[in-house]
PDB file with SEQRES, HELIX, SHEET and CRYST1 records, atoms N, CA, C and O in Angstrom:
SEQRES   1 A   84  MET ASP LEU LEU VAL THR ILE LEU ILE GLY VAL GLY VAL          
SEQRES   2 A   84  GLY ALA MET VAL GLU LEU LEU LEU PRO GLY HIS ASN LEU          
SEQRES   3 A   84  HIS GLU LEU LEU LEU ALA MET LEU LEU GLY ILE ALA GLY          
SEQRES   4 A   84  ALA LEU ALA SER GLU PHE ILE GLY ARG TRP ALA ASP LEU          
SEQRES   5 A   84  TYR GLY PRO GLY ASP ALA PHE GLY TYR LEU MET ALA VAL          
SEQRES   6 A   84  LEU GLY ALA ILE THR THR LEU VAL LEU TYR GLY VAL PHE          
SEQRES   7 A   84  PHE ARG LYS ARG ARG VAL                                      
HELIX    1 AA1 ASP A    2  LEU A   20  1                                  19    
HELIX    2 AA2 LEU A   26  TRP A   49  1                                  24    
HELIX    3 AA3 ALA A   58  PHE A   79  1                                  22    
CRYST1    1.000    1.000    1.000  90.00  90.00  90.00 P 1           1          
ATOM      1  N   MET A   1     -16.023-181.337  64.505  1.00  0.00           N  
ATOM      2  CA  MET A   1     -16.247-181.854  63.142  1.00  0.00           C  
ATOM      3  C   MET A   1     -16.141-180.618  62.215  1.00  0.00           C  
ATOM      4  O   MET A   1     -15.623-180.708  61.102  1.00  0.00           O  
ATOM      5  N   ASP A   2     -16.660-179.427  62.721  1.00  0.00           N  
ATOM      6  CA  ASP A   2     -16.678-178.305  61.885  1.00  0.00           C  
ATOM      7  C   ASP A   2     -15.285-177.772  61.625  1.00  0.00           C  
ATOM      8  O   ASP A   2     -15.014-177.247  60.545  1.00  0.00           O  
ATOM      9  N   LEU A   3     -14.446-177.893  62.548  1.00  0.00           N  
ATOM     10  CA  LEU A   3     -13.109-177.371  62.390  1.00  0.00           C  
ATOM     11  C   LEU A   3     -12.371-178.288  61.415  1.00  0.00           C  
ATOM     12  O   LEU A   3     -11.585-177.762  60.627  1.00  0.00           O  
ATOM     13  N   LEU A   4     -12.543-179.538  61.396  1.00  0.00           N  
ATOM     14  CA  LEU A   4     -11.971-180.433  60.479  1.00  0.00           C  
ATOM     15  C   LEU A   4     -12.496-180.081  58.921  1.00  0.00           C  
ATOM     16  O   LEU A   4     -11.715-180.070  57.969  1.00  0.00           O  
ATOM     17  N   VAL A   5     -13.633-179.856  58.824  1.00  0.00           N  
ATOM     18  CA  VAL A   5     -14.314-179.599  57.554  1.00  0.00           C  
ATOM     19  C   VAL A   5     -13.825-178.177  57.017  1.00  0.00           C  
ATOM     20  O   VAL A   5     -13.674-177.974  55.812  1.00  0.00           O  
ATOM     21  N   THR A   6     -13.603-177.266  57.929  1.00  0.00           N  
ATOM     22  CA  THR A   6     -13.011-175.940  57.540  1.00  0.00           C  
ATOM     23  C   THR A   6     -11.646-176.071  57.080  1.00  0.00           C  
ATOM     24  O   THR A   6     -11.255-175.512  56.055  1.00  0.00           O  
ATOM     25  N   ILE A   7     -10.844-176.859  57.877  1.00  0.00           N  
ATOM     26  CA  ILE A   7      -9.448-177.080  57.465  1.00  0.00           C  
ATOM     27  C   ILE A   7      -9.356-177.744  56.045  1.00  0.00           C  
ATOM     28  O   ILE A   7      -8.553-177.357  55.196  1.00  0.00           O  
ATOM     29  N   LEU A   8     -10.244-178.780  55.854  1.00  0.00           N  
ATOM     30  CA  LEU A   8     -10.283-179.500  54.609  1.00  0.00           C  
ATOM     31  C   LEU A   8     -10.617-178.536  53.396  1.00  0.00           C  
ATOM     32  O   LEU A   8     -10.065-178.614  52.298  1.00  0.00           O  
ATOM     33  N   ILE A   9     -11.598-177.615  53.743  1.00  0.00           N  
ATOM     34  CA  ILE A   9     -12.037-176.585  52.642  1.00  0.00           C  
ATOM     35  C   ILE A   9     -10.763-175.731  52.363  1.00  0.00           C  
ATOM     36  O   ILE A   9     -10.463-175.495  51.192  1.00  0.00           O  
ATOM     37  N   GLY A  10      -9.993-175.254  53.402  1.00  0.00           N  
ATOM     38  CA  GLY A  10      -8.865-174.444  53.103  1.00  0.00           C  
ATOM     39  C   GLY A  10      -7.785-175.183  52.255  1.00  0.00           C  
ATOM     40  O   GLY A  10      -7.254-174.626  51.294  1.00  0.00           O  
ATOM     41  N   VAL A  11      -7.469-176.486  52.648  1.00  0.00           N  
ATOM     42  CA  VAL A  11      -6.557-177.314  51.958  1.00  0.00           C  
ATOM     43  C   VAL A  11      -7.038-177.467  50.447  1.00  0.00           C  
ATOM     44  O   VAL A  11      -6.224-177.333  49.534  1.00  0.00           O  
ATOM     45  N   GLY A  12      -8.201-177.712  50.236  1.00  0.00           N  
ATOM     46  CA  GLY A  12      -8.776-177.891  48.855  1.00  0.00           C  
ATOM     47  C   GLY A  12      -8.785-176.679  48.012  1.00  0.00           C  
ATOM     48  O   GLY A  12      -8.524-176.732  46.810  1.00  0.00           O  
ATOM     49  N   VAL A  13      -9.081-175.597  48.627  1.00  0.00           N  
ATOM     50  CA  VAL A  13      -9.070-174.343  47.904  1.00  0.00           C  
ATOM     51  C   VAL A  13      -7.627-173.917  47.593  1.00  0.00           C  
ATOM     52  O   VAL A  13      -7.328-173.451  46.493  1.00  0.00           O  
ATOM     53  N   GLY A  14      -6.780-174.078  48.539  1.00  0.00           N  
ATOM     54  CA  GLY A  14      -5.455-173.736  48.301  1.00  0.00           C  
ATOM     55  C   GLY A  14      -4.705-174.662  47.265  1.00  0.00           C  
ATOM     56  O   GLY A  14      -3.820-174.183  46.556  1.00  0.00           O  
ATOM     57  N   ALA A  15      -5.043-175.910  47.189  1.00  0.00           N  
ATOM     58  CA  ALA A  15      -4.547-176.766  46.263  1.00  0.00           C  
ATOM     59  C   ALA A  15      -5.040-176.501  44.826  1.00  0.00           C  
ATOM     60  O   ALA A  15      -4.285-176.553  43.855  1.00  0.00           O  
ATOM     61  N   MET A  16      -6.365-176.214  44.751  1.00  0.00           N  
ATOM     62  CA  MET A  16      -6.954-175.956  43.393  1.00  0.00           C  
ATOM     63  C   MET A  16      -6.416-174.613  42.900  1.00  0.00           C  
ATOM     64  O   MET A  16      -6.122-174.527  41.708  1.00  0.00           O  
ATOM     65  N   VAL A  17      -6.270-173.619  43.654  1.00  0.00           N  
ATOM     66  CA  VAL A  17      -5.735-172.320  43.204  1.00  0.00           C  
ATOM     67  C   VAL A  17      -4.325-172.524  42.720  1.00  0.00           C  
ATOM     68  O   VAL A  17      -4.001-172.063  41.626  1.00  0.00           O  
ATOM     69  N   GLU A  18      -3.468-173.184  43.464  1.00  0.00           N  
ATOM     70  CA  GLU A  18      -2.105-173.333  43.113  1.00  0.00           C  
ATOM     71  C   GLU A  18      -1.951-174.180  41.830  1.00  0.00           C  
ATOM     72  O   GLU A  18      -1.247-173.781  40.902  1.00  0.00           O  
ATOM     73  N   LEU A  19      -2.557-175.247  41.792  1.00  0.00           N  
ATOM     74  CA  LEU A  19      -2.576-176.150  40.610  1.00  0.00           C  
ATOM     75  C   LEU A  19      -3.046-175.544  39.297  1.00  0.00           C  
ATOM     76  O   LEU A  19      -2.570-175.894  38.217  1.00  0.00           O  
ATOM     77  N   LEU A  20      -4.031-174.589  39.428  1.00  0.00           N  
ATOM     78  CA  LEU A  20      -4.543-173.907  38.348  1.00  0.00           C  
ATOM     79  C   LEU A  20      -3.578-172.877  37.682  1.00  0.00           C  
ATOM     80  O   LEU A  20      -3.628-172.577  36.490  1.00  0.00           O  
ATOM     81  N   LEU A  21      -2.673-172.358  38.610  1.00  0.00           N  
ATOM     82  CA  LEU A  21      -1.698-171.322  38.073  1.00  0.00           C  
ATOM     83  C   LEU A  21      -0.561-172.055  37.532  1.00  0.00           C  
ATOM     84  O   LEU A  21      -0.186-173.098  38.067  1.00  0.00           O  
ATOM     85  N   PRO A  22       0.085-171.503  36.364  1.00  0.00           N  
ATOM     86  CA  PRO A  22       1.179-172.027  35.752  1.00  0.00           C  
ATOM     87  C   PRO A  22       2.467-171.926  36.567  1.00  0.00           C  
ATOM     88  O   PRO A  22       2.636-170.974  37.329  1.00  0.00           O  
ATOM     89  N   GLY A  23       3.398-172.914  36.417  1.00  0.00           N  
ATOM     90  CA  GLY A  23       4.653-172.821  37.102  1.00  0.00           C  
ATOM     91  C   GLY A  23       4.718-172.949  38.583  1.00  0.00           C  
ATOM     92  O   GLY A  23       5.216-172.067  39.281  1.00  0.00           O  
ATOM     93  N   HIS A  24       4.180-174.127  39.094  1.00  0.00           N  
ATOM     94  CA  HIS A  24       4.089-174.335  40.527  1.00  0.00           C  
ATOM     95  C   HIS A  24       5.096-175.420  40.910  1.00  0.00           C  
ATOM     96  O   HIS A  24       5.512-176.302  40.159  1.00  0.00           O  
ATOM     97  N   ASN A  25       5.420-175.227  42.169  1.00  0.00           N  
ATOM     98  CA  ASN A  25       6.380-176.370  42.803  1.00  0.00           C  
ATOM     99  C   ASN A  25       5.763-176.704  44.163  1.00  0.00           C  
ATOM    100  O   ASN A  25       4.725-176.181  44.569  1.00  0.00           O  
ATOM    101  N   LEU A  26       6.476-177.610  44.834  1.00  0.00           N  
ATOM    102  CA  LEU A  26       5.815-178.201  46.135  1.00  0.00           C  
ATOM    103  C   LEU A  26       5.865-177.023  47.119  1.00  0.00           C  
ATOM    104  O   LEU A  26       4.884-176.874  47.847  1.00  0.00           O  
ATOM    105  N   HIS A  27       6.818-176.231  47.218  1.00  0.00           N  
ATOM    106  CA  HIS A  27       6.790-175.120  48.348  1.00  0.00           C  
ATOM    107  C   HIS A  27       5.694-174.237  48.190  1.00  0.00           C  
ATOM    108  O   HIS A  27       5.055-173.875  49.178  1.00  0.00           O  
ATOM    109  N   GLU A  28       5.390-173.825  46.959  1.00  0.00           N  
ATOM    110  CA  GLU A  28       4.187-172.948  46.646  1.00  0.00           C  
ATOM    111  C   GLU A  28       2.985-173.695  46.879  1.00  0.00           C  
ATOM    112  O   GLU A  28       2.033-173.053  47.322  1.00  0.00           O  
ATOM    113  N   LEU A  29       2.831-174.958  46.664  1.00  0.00           N  
ATOM    114  CA  LEU A  29       1.622-175.695  46.877  1.00  0.00           C  
ATOM    115  C   LEU A  29       1.412-175.766  48.381  1.00  0.00           C  
ATOM    116  O   LEU A  29       0.278-175.576  48.820  1.00  0.00           O  
ATOM    117  N   LEU A  30       2.367-176.011  49.155  1.00  0.00           N  
ATOM    118  CA  LEU A  30       2.223-176.159  50.606  1.00  0.00           C  
ATOM    119  C   LEU A  30       1.879-174.693  51.227  1.00  0.00           C  
ATOM    120  O   LEU A  30       1.121-174.604  52.193  1.00  0.00           O  
ATOM    121  N   LEU A  31       2.426-173.639  50.672  1.00  0.00           N  
ATOM    122  CA  LEU A  31       2.192-172.294  51.165  1.00  0.00           C  
ATOM    123  C   LEU A  31       0.755-171.937  50.848  1.00  0.00           C  
ATOM    124  O   LEU A  31       0.057-171.369  51.687  1.00  0.00           O  
ATOM    125  N   ALA A  32       0.275-172.284  49.570  1.00  0.00           N  
ATOM    126  CA  ALA A  32      -1.098-172.018  49.179  1.00  0.00           C  
ATOM    127  C   ALA A  32      -2.120-172.814  50.094  1.00  0.00           C  
ATOM    128  O   ALA A  32      -3.165-172.283  50.470  1.00  0.00           O  
ATOM    129  N   MET A  33      -1.796-174.025  50.412  1.00  0.00           N  
ATOM    130  CA  MET A  33      -2.623-174.803  51.306  1.00  0.00           C  
ATOM    131  C   MET A  33      -2.735-174.162  52.671  1.00  0.00           C  
ATOM    132  O   MET A  33      -3.836-173.968  53.188  1.00  0.00           O  
ATOM    133  N   LEU A  34      -1.588-173.830  53.257  1.00  0.00           N  
ATOM    134  CA  LEU A  34      -1.505-173.068  54.645  1.00  0.00           C  
ATOM    135  C   LEU A  34      -2.285-171.781  54.511  1.00  0.00           C  
ATOM    136  O   LEU A  34      -3.062-171.480  55.417  1.00  0.00           O  
ATOM    137  N   LEU A  35      -2.149-171.014  53.482  1.00  0.00           N  
ATOM    138  CA  LEU A  35      -2.889-169.792  53.398  1.00  0.00           C  
ATOM    139  C   LEU A  35      -4.385-170.013  53.328  1.00  0.00           C  
ATOM    140  O   LEU A  35      -5.184-169.282  53.915  1.00  0.00           O  
ATOM    141  N   GLY A  36      -4.748-171.109  52.545  1.00  0.00           N  
ATOM    142  CA  GLY A  36      -6.172-171.397  52.412  1.00  0.00           C  
ATOM    143  C   GLY A  36      -6.734-171.855  53.752  1.00  0.00           C  
ATOM    144  O   GLY A  36      -7.886-171.550  54.061  1.00  0.00           O  
ATOM    145  N   ILE A  37      -5.970-172.566  54.545  1.00  0.00           N  
ATOM    146  CA  ILE A  37      -6.420-172.985  55.914  1.00  0.00           C  
ATOM    147  C   ILE A  37      -6.587-171.708  56.758  1.00  0.00           C  
ATOM    148  O   ILE A  37      -7.609-171.538  57.423  1.00  0.00           O  
ATOM    149  N   ALA A  38      -5.589-170.815  56.732  1.00  0.00           N  
ATOM    150  CA  ALA A  38      -5.632-169.583  57.497  1.00  0.00           C  
ATOM    151  C   ALA A  38      -6.896-168.729  57.103  1.00  0.00           C  
ATOM    152  O   ALA A  38      -7.611-168.219  57.966  1.00  0.00           O  
ATOM    153  N   GLY A  39      -7.114-168.613  55.867  1.00  0.00           N  
ATOM    154  CA  GLY A  39      -8.225-167.810  55.533  1.00  0.00           C  
ATOM    155  C   GLY A  39      -9.590-168.464  55.881  1.00  0.00           C  
ATOM    156  O   GLY A  39     -10.523-167.793  56.321  1.00  0.00           O  
ATOM    157  N   ALA A  40      -9.670-169.822  55.663  1.00  0.00           N  
ATOM    158  CA  ALA A  40     -10.964-170.474  56.047  1.00  0.00           C  
ATOM    159  C   ALA A  40     -11.186-170.391  57.609  1.00  0.00           C  
ATOM    160  O   ALA A  40     -12.290-170.121  58.083  1.00  0.00           O  
ATOM    161  N   LEU A  41     -10.177-170.615  58.303  1.00  0.00           N  
ATOM    162  CA  LEU A  41     -10.268-170.502  59.750  1.00  0.00           C  
ATOM    163  C   LEU A  41     -10.624-169.094  60.288  1.00  0.00           C  
ATOM    164  O   LEU A  41     -11.421-168.893  61.204  1.00  0.00           O  
ATOM    165  N   ALA A  42      -9.971-168.189  59.644  1.00  0.00           N  
ATOM    166  CA  ALA A  42     -10.209-166.726  60.035  1.00  0.00           C  
ATOM    167  C   ALA A  42     -11.691-166.263  59.726  1.00  0.00           C  
ATOM    168  O   ALA A  42     -12.352-165.594  60.520  1.00  0.00           O  
ATOM    169  N   SER A  43     -12.135-166.678  58.519  1.00  0.00           N  
ATOM    170  CA  SER A  43     -13.524-166.289  58.198  1.00  0.00           C  
ATOM    171  C   SER A  43     -14.534-167.079  58.993  1.00  0.00           C  
ATOM    172  O   SER A  43     -15.608-166.565  59.303  1.00  0.00           O  
ATOM    173  N   GLU A  44     -14.216-168.327  59.335  1.00  0.00           N  
ATOM    174  CA  GLU A  44     -15.061-169.024  60.325  1.00  0.00           C  
ATOM    175  C   GLU A  44     -15.102-168.438  61.783  1.00  0.00           C  
ATOM    176  O   GLU A  44     -16.133-168.416  62.456  1.00  0.00           O  
ATOM    177  N   PHE A  45     -13.959-167.993  62.183  1.00  0.00           N  
ATOM    178  CA  PHE A  45     -13.947-167.456  63.461  1.00  0.00           C  
ATOM    179  C   PHE A  45     -14.632-166.050  63.577  1.00  0.00           C  
ATOM    180  O   PHE A  45     -15.329-165.745  64.545  1.00  0.00           O  
ATOM    181  N   ILE A  46     -14.394-165.258  62.572  1.00  0.00           N  
ATOM    182  CA  ILE A  46     -15.074-163.916  62.467  1.00  0.00           C  
ATOM    183  C   ILE A  46     -16.545-164.053  62.336  1.00  0.00           C  
ATOM    184  O   ILE A  46     -17.277-163.359  63.041  1.00  0.00           O  
ATOM    185  N   GLY A  47     -17.055-164.949  61.433  1.00  0.00           N  
ATOM    186  CA  GLY A  47     -18.509-165.181  61.325  1.00  0.00           C  
ATOM    187  C   GLY A  47     -19.164-165.613  62.617  1.00  0.00           C  
ATOM    188  O   GLY A  47     -20.239-165.128  62.972  1.00  0.00           O  
ATOM    189  N   ARG A  48     -18.530-166.505  63.305  1.00  0.00           N  
ATOM    190  CA  ARG A  48     -19.151-167.003  64.563  1.00  0.00           C  
ATOM    191  C   ARG A  48     -19.079-165.932  65.689  1.00  0.00           C  
ATOM    192  O   ARG A  48     -19.993-165.771  66.498  1.00  0.00           O  
ATOM    193  N   TRP A  49     -17.996-165.255  65.683  1.00  0.00           N  
ATOM    194  CA  TRP A  49     -17.787-164.136  66.737  1.00  0.00           C  
ATOM    195  C   TRP A  49     -18.876-163.001  66.491  1.00  0.00           C  
ATOM    196  O   TRP A  49     -19.413-162.423  67.436  1.00  0.00           O  
ATOM    197  N   ALA A  50     -19.173-162.711  65.120  1.00  0.00           N  
ATOM    198  CA  ALA A  50     -20.164-161.707  64.801  1.00  0.00           C  
ATOM    199  C   ALA A  50     -21.590-162.214  64.862  1.00  0.00           C  
ATOM    200  O   ALA A  50     -22.549-161.479  64.628  1.00  0.00           O  
ATOM    201  N   ASP A  51     -21.699-163.485  65.181  1.00  0.00           N  
ATOM    202  CA  ASP A  51     -23.004-164.158  65.245  1.00  0.00           C  
ATOM    203  C   ASP A  51     -23.769-164.154  63.935  1.00  0.00           C  
ATOM    204  O   ASP A  51     -24.985-163.962  63.927  1.00  0.00           O  
ATOM    205  N   LEU A  52     -23.086-164.360  62.851  1.00  0.00           N  
ATOM    206  CA  LEU A  52     -23.634-164.366  61.533  1.00  0.00           C  
ATOM    207  C   LEU A  52     -24.096-165.863  61.212  1.00  0.00           C  
ATOM    208  O   LEU A  52     -24.997-166.050  60.395  1.00  0.00           O  
ATOM    209  N   TYR A  53     -23.539-166.806  61.791  1.00  0.00           N  
ATOM    210  CA  TYR A  53     -23.888-168.204  61.574  1.00  0.00           C  
ATOM    211  C   TYR A  53     -23.381-169.017  62.865  1.00  0.00           C  
ATOM    212  O   TYR A  53     -22.528-168.587  63.641  1.00  0.00           O  
ATOM    213  N   GLY A  54     -23.978-170.148  62.969  1.00  0.00           N  
ATOM    214  CA  GLY A  54     -23.505-171.118  64.059  1.00  0.00           C  
ATOM    215  C   GLY A  54     -22.841-172.346  63.511  1.00  0.00           C  
ATOM    216  O   GLY A  54     -22.639-172.519  62.309  1.00  0.00           O  
ATOM    217  N   PRO A  55     -22.510-173.196  64.471  1.00  0.00           N  
ATOM    218  CA  PRO A  55     -21.763-174.407  63.946  1.00  0.00           C  
ATOM    219  C   PRO A  55     -22.637-175.247  63.016  1.00  0.00           C  
ATOM    220  O   PRO A  55     -23.802-175.506  63.318  1.00  0.00           O  
ATOM    221  N   GLY A  56     -22.060-175.681  61.859  1.00  0.00           N  
ATOM    222  CA  GLY A  56     -22.746-176.546  60.886  1.00  0.00           C  
ATOM    223  C   GLY A  56     -23.603-175.900  59.977  1.00  0.00           C  
ATOM    224  O   GLY A  56     -24.291-176.608  59.242  1.00  0.00           O  
ATOM    225  N   ASP A  57     -23.689-174.493  59.889  1.00  0.00           N  
ATOM    226  CA  ASP A  57     -24.476-173.852  58.925  1.00  0.00           C  
ATOM    227  C   ASP A  57     -23.813-173.894  57.484  1.00  0.00           C  
ATOM    228  O   ASP A  57     -22.593-173.796  57.354  1.00  0.00           O  
ATOM    229  N   ALA A  58     -24.596-174.030  56.507  1.00  0.00           N  
ATOM    230  CA  ALA A  58     -24.029-174.015  55.160  1.00  0.00           C  
ATOM    231  C   ALA A  58     -23.495-172.734  54.808  1.00  0.00           C  
ATOM    232  O   ALA A  58     -22.648-172.689  53.917  1.00  0.00           O  
ATOM    233  N   PHE A  59     -23.867-171.697  55.377  1.00  0.00           N  
ATOM    234  CA  PHE A  59     -23.403-170.366  55.025  1.00  0.00           C  
ATOM    235  C   PHE A  59     -22.056-170.179  55.662  1.00  0.00           C  
ATOM    236  O   PHE A  59     -21.266-169.383  55.155  1.00  0.00           O  
ATOM    237  N   GLY A  60     -21.723-170.899  56.800  1.00  0.00           N  
ATOM    238  CA  GLY A  60     -20.409-170.925  57.365  1.00  0.00           C  
ATOM    239  C   GLY A  60     -19.436-171.502  56.406  1.00  0.00           C  
ATOM    240  O   GLY A  60     -18.345-170.968  56.208  1.00  0.00           O  
ATOM    241  N   TYR A  61     -19.820-172.597  55.802  1.00  0.00           N  
ATOM    242  CA  TYR A  61     -18.865-173.202  54.907  1.00  0.00           C  
ATOM    243  C   TYR A  61     -18.664-172.453  53.628  1.00  0.00           C  
ATOM    244  O   TYR A  61     -17.567-172.477  53.070  1.00  0.00           O  
ATOM    245  N   LEU A  62     -19.666-171.796  53.146  1.00  0.00           N  
ATOM    246  CA  LEU A  62     -19.504-170.893  52.007  1.00  0.00           C  
ATOM    247  C   LEU A  62     -18.519-169.742  52.429  1.00  0.00           C  
ATOM    248  O   LEU A  62     -17.644-169.387  51.639  1.00  0.00           O  
ATOM    249  N   MET A  63     -18.635-169.219  53.529  1.00  0.00           N  
ATOM    250  CA  MET A  63     -17.789-168.114  54.025  1.00  0.00           C  
ATOM    251  C   MET A  63     -16.376-168.681  54.169  1.00  0.00           C  
ATOM    252  O   MET A  63     -15.424-167.946  53.909  1.00  0.00           O  
ATOM    253  N   ALA A  64     -16.189-169.875  54.545  1.00  0.00           N  
ATOM    254  CA  ALA A  64     -14.878-170.420  54.764  1.00  0.00           C  
ATOM    255  C   ALA A  64     -14.227-170.601  53.340  1.00  0.00           C  
ATOM    256  O   ALA A  64     -13.013-170.438  53.210  1.00  0.00           O  
ATOM    257  N   VAL A  65     -14.989-170.920  52.327  1.00  0.00           N  
ATOM    258  CA  VAL A  65     -14.425-170.906  50.953  1.00  0.00           C  
ATOM    259  C   VAL A  65     -14.031-169.546  50.472  1.00  0.00           C  
ATOM    260  O   VAL A  65     -12.944-169.322  49.939  1.00  0.00           O  
ATOM    261  N   LEU A  66     -14.888-168.712  50.665  1.00  0.00           N  
ATOM    262  CA  LEU A  66     -14.673-167.212  50.231  1.00  0.00           C  
ATOM    263  C   LEU A  66     -13.466-166.671  51.029  1.00  0.00           C  
ATOM    264  O   LEU A  66     -12.658-165.939  50.457  1.00  0.00           O  
ATOM    265  N   GLY A  67     -13.315-166.999  52.305  1.00  0.00           N  
ATOM    266  CA  GLY A  67     -12.172-166.430  53.111  1.00  0.00           C  
ATOM    267  C   GLY A  67     -10.964-167.015  52.606  1.00  0.00           C  
ATOM    268  O   GLY A  67      -9.977-166.289  52.489  1.00  0.00           O  
ATOM    269  N   ALA A  68     -10.897-168.358  52.258  1.00  0.00           N  
ATOM    270  CA  ALA A  68      -9.630-168.939  51.760  1.00  0.00           C  
ATOM    271  C   ALA A  68      -9.289-168.280  50.381  1.00  0.00           C  
ATOM    272  O   ALA A  68      -8.129-167.951  50.131  1.00  0.00           O  
ATOM    273  N   ILE A  69     -10.326-168.086  49.473  1.00  0.00           N  
ATOM    274  CA  ILE A  69      -9.975-167.433  48.316  1.00  0.00           C  
ATOM    275  C   ILE A  69      -9.478-166.083  48.521  1.00  0.00           C  
ATOM    276  O   ILE A  69      -8.500-165.675  47.895  1.00  0.00           O  
ATOM    277  N   THR A  70     -10.106-165.364  49.372  1.00  0.00           N  
ATOM    278  CA  THR A  70      -9.686-163.951  49.580  1.00  0.00           C  
ATOM    279  C   THR A  70      -8.323-163.874  50.050  1.00  0.00           C  
ATOM    280  O   THR A  70      -7.543-163.047  49.578  1.00  0.00           O  
ATOM    281  N   THR A  71      -7.973-164.745  51.014  1.00  0.00           N  
ATOM    282  CA  THR A  71      -6.551-164.775  51.538  1.00  0.00           C  
ATOM    283  C   THR A  71      -5.551-165.062  50.428  1.00  0.00           C  
ATOM    284  O   THR A  71      -4.496-164.428  50.383  1.00  0.00           O  
ATOM    285  N   LEU A  72      -5.827-165.930  49.596  1.00  0.00           N  
ATOM    286  CA  LEU A  72      -4.933-166.312  48.501  1.00  0.00           C  
ATOM    287  C   LEU A  72      -4.811-165.223  47.461  1.00  0.00           C  
ATOM    288  O   LEU A  72      -3.724-164.964  46.946  1.00  0.00           O  
ATOM    289  N   VAL A  73      -5.917-164.589  47.153  1.00  0.00           N  
ATOM    290  CA  VAL A  73      -5.898-163.403  46.197  1.00  0.00           C  
ATOM    291  C   VAL A  73      -5.050-162.356  46.757  1.00  0.00           C  
ATOM    292  O   VAL A  73      -4.200-161.848  46.025  1.00  0.00           O  
ATOM    293  N   LEU A  74      -5.188-161.941  48.059  1.00  0.00           N  
ATOM    294  CA  LEU A  74      -4.409-160.971  48.652  1.00  0.00           C  
ATOM    295  C   LEU A  74      -2.946-161.274  48.765  1.00  0.00           C  
ATOM    296  O   LEU A  74      -2.117-160.377  48.609  1.00  0.00           O  
ATOM    297  N   TYR A  75      -2.619-162.452  49.020  1.00  0.00           N  
ATOM    298  CA  TYR A  75      -1.294-162.944  48.948  1.00  0.00           C  
ATOM    299  C   TYR A  75      -0.702-162.720  47.488  1.00  0.00           C  
ATOM    300  O   TYR A  75       0.393-162.191  47.299  1.00  0.00           O  
ATOM    301  N   GLY A  76      -1.484-163.146  46.540  1.00  0.00           N  
ATOM    302  CA  GLY A  76      -1.058-163.032  45.168  1.00  0.00           C  
ATOM    303  C   GLY A  76      -0.737-161.634  44.759  1.00  0.00           C  
ATOM    304  O   GLY A  76       0.244-161.377  44.061  1.00  0.00           O  
ATOM    305  N   VAL A  77      -1.620-160.678  45.224  1.00  0.00           N  
ATOM    306  CA  VAL A  77      -1.584-159.250  44.875  1.00  0.00           C  
ATOM    307  C   VAL A  77      -0.314-158.573  45.485  1.00  0.00           C  
ATOM    308  O   VAL A  77       0.381-157.807  44.816  1.00  0.00           O  
ATOM    309  N   PHE A  78      -0.040-158.895  46.800  1.00  0.00           N  
ATOM    310  CA  PHE A  78       0.997-158.188  47.494  1.00  0.00           C  
ATOM    311  C   PHE A  78       2.334-158.851  47.560  1.00  0.00           C  
ATOM    312  O   PHE A  78       3.371-158.191  47.625  1.00  0.00           O  
ATOM    313  N   PHE A  79       2.308-160.165  47.542  1.00  0.00           N  
ATOM    314  CA  PHE A  79       3.648-160.931  47.733  1.00  0.00           C  
ATOM    315  C   PHE A  79       4.136-161.804  46.643  1.00  0.00           C  
ATOM    316  O   PHE A  79       5.252-162.322  46.691  1.00  0.00           O  
ATOM    317  N   ARG A  80       3.337-161.966  45.690  1.00  0.00           N  
ATOM    318  CA  ARG A  80       3.750-162.962  44.681  1.00  0.00           C  
ATOM    319  C   ARG A  80       4.777-162.233  43.694  1.00  0.00           C  
ATOM    320  O   ARG A  80       4.608-161.058  43.368  1.00  0.00           O  
ATOM    321  N   LYS A  81       5.766-162.940  43.277  1.00  0.00           N  
ATOM    322  CA  LYS A  81       6.780-162.440  42.357  1.00  0.00           C  
ATOM    323  C   LYS A  81       6.205-162.374  41.054  1.00  0.00           C  
ATOM    324  O   LYS A  81       5.586-163.342  40.611  1.00  0.00           O  
ATOM    325  N   ARG A  82       6.364-161.225  40.337  1.00  0.00           N  
ATOM    326  CA  ARG A  82       5.856-161.189  38.881  1.00  0.00           C  
ATOM    327  C   ARG A  82       6.857-161.866  37.889  1.00  0.00           C  
ATOM    328  O   ARG A  82       8.063-161.619  37.902  1.00  0.00           O  
ATOM    329  N   ARG A  83       6.310-162.660  37.105  1.00  0.00           N  
ATOM    330  CA  ARG A  83       7.091-163.335  36.045  1.00  0.00           C  
ATOM    331  C   ARG A  83       6.971-162.527  34.739  1.00  0.00           C  
ATOM    332  O   ARG A  83       5.910-162.106  34.278  1.00  0.00           O  
ATOM    333  N   VAL A  84       8.198-162.363  34.203  1.00  0.00           N  
ATOM    334  CA  VAL A  84       8.187-161.492  32.893  1.00  0.00           C  
ATOM    335  C   VAL A  84       8.180-162.359  31.734  1.00  0.00           C  
ATOM    336  O   VAL A  84       8.171-161.875  30.602  1.00  0.00           O  
TER     337      VAL A  84                                                      
END                                                                             
């Protein structure tokens, strides 16, 4: 159940971030959702590996949100095309 919630957090954060930015299309929306999932799962895995929290902890869900946001910000900084 925790895995499903973490994936849904990643999808939700990815969709919100992409829909808030101007000039989006379906490919960018899907990429943002996948990056959000990857960031949420990575932060969940790292937090459990480091024994910061266990399954079902609220702090784990907060870290999943922050991991998804961080992944999307890093993608935006390094790989997003600049519009003039």
